N, C-alpha and C positions, 0 to 999 in steps of 0.2 A: 895224384890229382885229387883235390878235395871234392866232397859231396856237393852237387848242384842242388840246393834245397828247393829252388823254384821248380826244377824238373821233377824232383822227388815228390813234391806235393801234387804236381800234374798227374803223375803216375797213380798216386793214391786216389785222386779224384776219379780217374778212369776206372780204377779197381772198384771203388765204391759204387759208381754209377752203373757198372756192368752187373754187379751182384744184386743191387737194389732194384729188382725188376718188379713185375706186376704182382706176383704172389707175395712178395715182401710188402709192397705198397698197401695191398688190401688187408694184410695182417693174417690171411688164411694160411700162408706157408709157415709163418712163425707159430701159429696155433697148432698146426699139424705136427711139426717137428719138435716143438719145445713146450709151449705154454700149457697145453692140456695135461702135462705131467707135473705142473706146479713147481715146487722148489727144485725137484730133480731136473726140470727143464732149464732152470737158471744155471745149475751146475753144468749141464750139457752145453749151454751157450758159451760158458767160460772155456770149456774144452774146445769147442768149435773155433773160438777166437784164437786160441793158440795155434790150431792147425792152419787157419787162414793166414796168420802172420808168418808162420814158418814155411808152409808149402807154397803159399801164394808168392812169396819172395823168391823161393827156390825155383819155381816154375819160370819166372821171368828172367832170373839170372842165367839159368841153363839155356833158355831161348836166345839170349843175347850172346852167350859164349859160343853156341853152335851156328849163330847167324840165321836162325829159323825165321822165315817170313810168313809162315802160316801154321795153323795147328796141325795140318797134315804132316809137315816136316818134323814138327816137334814130336808127334806121336810115333812116327817112324824111328826117330832117335830113341824114344823111350821103350817101345815095344819091339822094334825090329821091323823090317819092311813088310813081311807077310801079316803079322798081327797088327801092325800099325795101320795097314790098309783096311783090315777088318774093323778096327776101332773107328776109323774114319767113316765107314759105312754105317756103323752103329750110331755115331754122332748125328748122322743125317736123320735117322729115325727118332732120335731123342729130340732134335730141334723141331721136327714135325709134331711130335707129341706136345712139346712145350708151347708151340704156336697155337695148337688146339686149345690148350689150357688158357692161354691169353684171350682167345676169342670167347671162350666160355665165361671168363672173368668179365669181359666187356658186357656180355649179355646179362651177367649177374648184377652189374652196376645199374643197368637200366631196369631190371626186374625188381631188385630189392630196394634200391634207393630212389628210383624215379617213378616206380609204379607202372612201368610200361612192360611189354612182353619181352622176353629174352631174345626172340628172333629179331626184333627191331634193333637192339644193340649190336647183335652179331652182324646183320646185313649192313647196317650203317658203317660199322668198323671196317668190314671187307671193302665196301664201296669207296670210303675215304682213303683206305690204304692203297687200293689200286690206282686211284687218281694221283695221290701224292707220289707214289713210286715212279710214275711215268711223267709227272710234271716237274718234280724236283724235290729232293729230300734234304738239301742243306739246311734250310730253315727248320725243318722238323727235328733233325738231330740237335740243332742248337737249342731247341725247346728243353732238352734234357738238362742243359746247364742251368735252366731256370726251375724246372719241375723238381729235380732231385733235391737241391738245397731247400726248396720250399717244403717238400715232403719231410725231410729230416728235421726242419725247424718245427713243423707241426708235431712230429713224433716226440720231440723234447718238451714241447708245450703241453701235450697231453700227459706226459710222464709226470711233470710237476703238479698238474691238477690231480692226477691219480694218487700221488703220494699224500695229498692233504685229505683224502677221503677216510672215513672211519674204518677201522679194522684193516688198515693197509698192511701192517706187519703180520697180522694173522694170515692174510691172504698170500703174502709173500712166502711165508714158511709152510704153507699148507701143501700136502701131497695127496692129491685125489686118487681114488682107485681107477685104474684103467685096465681093461681086459688084455690089451696088447702092451702092457707096461714094459715088456722086454725091449720094445722099440726105443725107449728112452736111453737105453745103454748104447745102442749103435747110432742114435740120432746125430751125434757130433760128426761121425764119420760119413754117414749117408748124406747129410746136409752139405758138408764141405766138399765132398767128392762130386756131388751134383753140380754145385755152383762153380767149382774150379774147372771141371770138365767143360761146362758150357761157356765159361769165361775165357777159355783158351783162345777162341777166335779173335778176341780183342787184345788180350794181354800179351800174347806171343809177338805179334808184329810191333807193338808199341815198345816193348823191351828191346827188341833188336834195333829199333830206330834210335833209342836213347844211347845204347851201348855201354855207358859207364857203369861198372859193376856196383860200386858203393851207392850211387844214386838210385839204381834199380832196387838194391837191397833195402834202402830206407823208404823208398816208395811203397814197396810191399809191406814193410813193417807198419808204416803210418796208415796205409789203407786197411790192413787187417785189424788194427786197433780201433779205427773209426767204425768199421763194420761191427765189431764186437760191442762198442758203446751204443750204436743204433739198435742192435738186437736186444740189448739189455733194456733200453728205454722203451722199446715196443712191448717187450715181455711184461715189464712193470705196469704198463698201461693196460694190457689185455687181461692180466690176472684179476683186475677189478670189474670185469664185465661178466655178469651172471650168465650161465648157459652159453658161454662163448662159442662152443662148437656148432651151434645151430645156425649161426650167421654166415652168409657167403662173404660179406665185406665187413668183418668185425671192427676194423679201425674207424670206418665211417659211422657205425653205430655208437662207438665211444665218443666220437666228436659231436654227434647229435645230442648225446646225453650230457656231456660236460661243457661244451662250448658251441651251442647251436648257431651262434652268429657267424661262425666260420664254416659251418657245415657244407654249404654249396660250393664254396671255394675248394674245400678239401675233396669233395666228390669229383670236381673238375680236375684237380691235381692227380687223383687216383686214375681217372680215365686217361689223362694225358700220359701217365707212366705206362699204362696198359697199351695204349695206342703206339707209343714209340717202341715198346718191346715187341709188338706184333711186326712192325716195319723192320726192326733190326733182325728178328728171326727169319722173316721171309727173304730179306736181302741175303743173309748168309746161306739159306737153303737154295735160293735161286742160283747163286754163284757156284755152289758145290754140285748141284744137279747138272748144270750146263758143262761141267768138266767131264762128266761121264756120258751125257746125251746132248747132241748138238741140235737143239730145237730153239725156236724163237723165245725171247725173254717173256713176252706176254703170255705165251702158251704155258711156260713153266710156272709163272706166278699164278695164273688162273687155276692150273692143276693143283698147286699147293693149297689154294683157298678152297677148292672143291673137297679135297681130302680132309683138311682141317675143319671145314664146316660140319661134315658128318660126324666127326669125332666130338666136336664141341656141343653137339646136341645132348650129350651126357651132362648132368649137373656139374657146375664148376667145382663144388666142394668134393664131389665124388671123383672127378678127374684128378684133381690135385692130390687127394688122399691116396690114390692108387698109383698114378703115374710118377709123381715126384719121388716118393720113397723108392719105387721100383728102379727109376733111373739112378737114384742115389746108390742103391745096392750094386747095380751094374757098374757104376763108376768107381766103387771102392777099390777095384783092382788098379785103377788109374792112380789114385793117391798113394796106394801101397808101393807101386813101382816108382813113383816120383820120390817118395820118401827113401826108398832103397838106392836110387840112382846116386852114385858118388859125385860130389862136386868139390873140387879142390879150390879153396879160397885164394891160394897163392898164385893160381893161374891168371888172375886178373888183377 
């Protein structure tokens, strides 16, 4: 059976949309893992791209082969029942932490870009999220099909503007001093392990639904390549921003400097990406918690927001700088086992 290219591109789009979350949209995640290391960061992005192509594809192919319908089943296959259950509990805490980072990011948009207090952004996001979750989310998730392509388009637009700036080549090749420069060596592994571990919730069931191995394989390859290109374009844009580490939303600052006419549209797009990420994370958390504790949905959701609100009181940049790398290091064992897991191509 030949590759279904339409389905392959659909898988690639889901892969890209899942990984391109709020930290990616603001640019802060890319700065933390790559851009602050200059040219070394670009090399790390290329390494990350290879891992995302190879292991993203393998993750989905194994899922389809074993017929996994959830990341719990996949982790039990990868780690065994006992350690798989432990990893699934760990995933709950990671999702909780990521949700808190998203809320802090929403607050940072209001504080840094709109001149309002952080608490306004956080409370508004929580309020809207609770309303949307209990009124209807179909339209909200459809927003991603508009927001993600628009954000990617802006990313390429800013890259082309950045290339034309003076001293671009000098900045591209520059390697700044960093006290924690050792992190640039493990960044490709911590970044990809974080994103693949969190993306399981979406990638596992969609691969099982598609079933056809070659289609899934090419969907993973195309998605991984697209993610690499987007990372490179964002990195090329961000290296031209002086003192890039001091900004909470560096991509918005770049847009304001290079193309102020699109600034407000871009801020709305960033907030839209953050908001849909919050909803997606809380949805996943709510479903997992209710598997272990039989309590009403509204109680679960409100409890999640109470916990994440208190965590989000910490600065967005601080949360992202500590939690994302930490979750990445924890998840490295995931990509190591995924890499070691044999997969016989002839079986499909």
